[in-house]
N, C-alpha and C positions, 0 to 999 in steps of 0.2 A: 644639216641643222642651220645652215646659213651663217656660220660663224667661223672666224679665222682659227679659233681654238675652242673646240667643243668639249662636252662633258666626257665622252669616251676617251678623247685624247688626254684629258687631265687625269682620268683614272689610270690609263695605261702608263703615263709618264711617272705618276706618283708611285704606282706599284713597282715599276722597274727600278725606281730610285730607292725604295724603302724595303725591298726584299720580297715582293710578291703581294697579291691581293689581301691575303689574310694578315700578314704582318703590317702592311700599310693601313688596313682598317683599324687595327689596334693602336697604332701610333697616332692616328688621326682622332682618337678618342671614342671610337665606336666598337661594336662587336666584330668578331673576326670575319663574319660573312657580309658585313655592311657593303663593301664595294662590289663583291661578286653578285650580291642580290640586286644592286643597282644596275650593274652591267646587264643582267638578265632582263630587268624591267625595260631597259632601253633597246635591247636587240631582239628579244623574243616575244612575238605577238601573242603567244599562248600563255604568257605569264600574267597573273592578275596584277592590274595596275600598269600595264604596258604603256610606255610613254617614250617614243623615240626622240622627243624634244625636251626631255627632262633637263632642268637646270638646277644646280645647287643654289640654295638661298645664301644671302649674305651672312645670316646667323650661322649656318653650317660652316661656311668658309672661315669665319672668325674663330670658330671652335677648332678647325683644322690648324690655323695659324698658332693659336695659343698652345695647343698640344705639341706641335712641332718645336716651338721655341722652348718649351719647358723640358721636353724629353731629349731633344737633339742639340740644342744650343746652336752654335755656328755651323754645325754639320747639316743643319736643316735649311740653310739659306737658299739653296737652289730650289727646294720645295716651295719656299715662300715666294720665290720668283715665279714659279709656275702658277701658283694660286693667284698672284697679282696679275699675271698675264691673262688668266681666265676671266678675272673681274673686268679688266680693260677691254676684252674681246667680246663680252656679252653685256649689252646694254639692258637696263631696266630689270636687273635681278631682283627677285622678291626679297623682302626683309626676313621672312620666316618661311620655312618649308611648306607649312599648311596653307599659306596664301595661294599656293598653286591649285588648290581645290576650288577656290572662288576668289578671283582677283579683285572683285568689287567690294568685298567685305571691309568695312571700316574697323580694322582689327583693334584700334586703340580707343574705341568708343567709350569704354568704361575706365580708361586710364585715370581720368579726373572727372569726378561728378561735379560739374560746374554749371549745369543747367537743370531746370525743373523737369524737363523732358527726360534727361538721363537718370535723374533720381526716380522718376516714375517707372521707367523700363527696368531699372535695377530692382525695384520692388516687385515688378511683374515676374522677373526671373526668380526672386526669392520665394514667391508664392507658388509658381508652377513649373519652374525650370529645374534642370539637374545637370550635373557634370559627370562625365565618365573619364577618369584619368588614364586607365589602362585597358587594353584589349589583348587577351592572350599573352599577358605579361609584358606587353610592349606599350610604350607611351602612346596615348590616344588623344587626350585633350578635346573631348567632344562635349558640346553644349547642346541640350535638347529641350524642347517644349512640346507639350501635347495638351490640346483643349477639345472641348466638345465642338462638333462641326458647326453648331450655331454661332460659335465665336470666331469663325474664320476671318472675319473682317478685322478683328483685333490682332490676330496673328499676322495678318498682312501689314498692318501699321507697324508692328514690331520689326518685321523684316525690312521695311522701307527705312526705318530709323537707322538700321545697321547697314544700309545700302545693299541689301540682298534683294534679288528679284523674286517676289512672292510666287509667281507662276512657275518658277523653276525649282524652288526649294520646299514649298508646302506640299505635303502628301496627305492622302487619306487612308484610314484603316478602320477596322471594326474591332472593338474590344468586347469580350464576353465576360459578364460578371454575374455572380449569383446574388439574387435579391429575393428574400422571403421564399426560399426553396425553389426559386424559378430562375433559369438562366436567361438573362436579357442581353440584347445587343445594343451597343452604344457606338454610333458613328463618331469618329474622332478625326481631327486634323492635327498634323504634327510637323515639326521642322527640326532638323539637327544638322550641325556643321562642326567641323574641327578647326580650332584656332588656339594654338598654344599661348600667344601673348594675351588674348582676351581671357582665357581661363586663369592665367596668372594674375591678371588685374582683378578678376572677380574674387579670387582667393585672398588677395591682399585687402579687399574690402570687407572680408569676413564671411564670404559665401562658403557654404559647405556642400558636400556632394548630394545629400538628401534632406528632405524637409525635417525629418526626425532629429537631425543634428543641429538645426538652426534655432538656437536658444537666445540669441542676443541681437541687438540692433547692429546694422552695418557700421563699420568703424567710423565713417564720416559723421554719423549721427549720435554717437555715444556721449558727446559732451554738450548736450543742449541744456543750459542752465535755466533756472527759474527767472533770474534777473535778466530782463530784456535790454539789449543794446542792438545797434544796427547789425552787427555780425551775427549775434544770436538769433535775431529775427529772421535773417536770411536762411540760417541753418535750420530754423524751425520750419520755414516754408518748404525747404528741401525734404525734411522729415515727413511732412504732411503729404508731399507728392509721392514719396516712397510708400507711405501707408495706404495710399489710394489703390 
């Protein structure tokens, strides 16, 4: 892996220190198979998600630290030393695990709606997007969008705004729907990606998983008063961009 201290070494050292893979996984704040599953993903090319260069994210490592400190106290100091050694030995660790799926994604794009463009794309998601929080009872944090194939250019613009490469992430498929007792084909374009921080930001803005649950304006636009001052005027412009 080209590192002085790689992921397999950290897993091995932590499991030896904490009483085996299962016990270590639980003490680190995850399910009992967490480390053993990761070990398989790193070493076994036949396992789905095989990645011999897998690196923990800083978010994961911070969770490890907090759990060790709360559960072990001073007895966990050597484990903290191992984690810090791993951080120092591996440059450019991702902030979140799901960044490893697409390192170009601007994951905090919707953290603050401070431009008309962001307000517009937020409205675009409210209109045609969806979020999937879990898959097979596991956290998933997937954002997806699907449009008619004639709107491909618009989907490309959305991807570029988030720093995603449209040629890599936009796919095509055919939907079959019944219309007046006739089955019709509808060519579609779609994109989906997983990003925990972006999903959390969207939820904080008032986004919900499906259209049927969206009954209110996004939180930033809920206090647009009749009396106009400069702040209210700007907020109203953002609301109009969202409505577009």
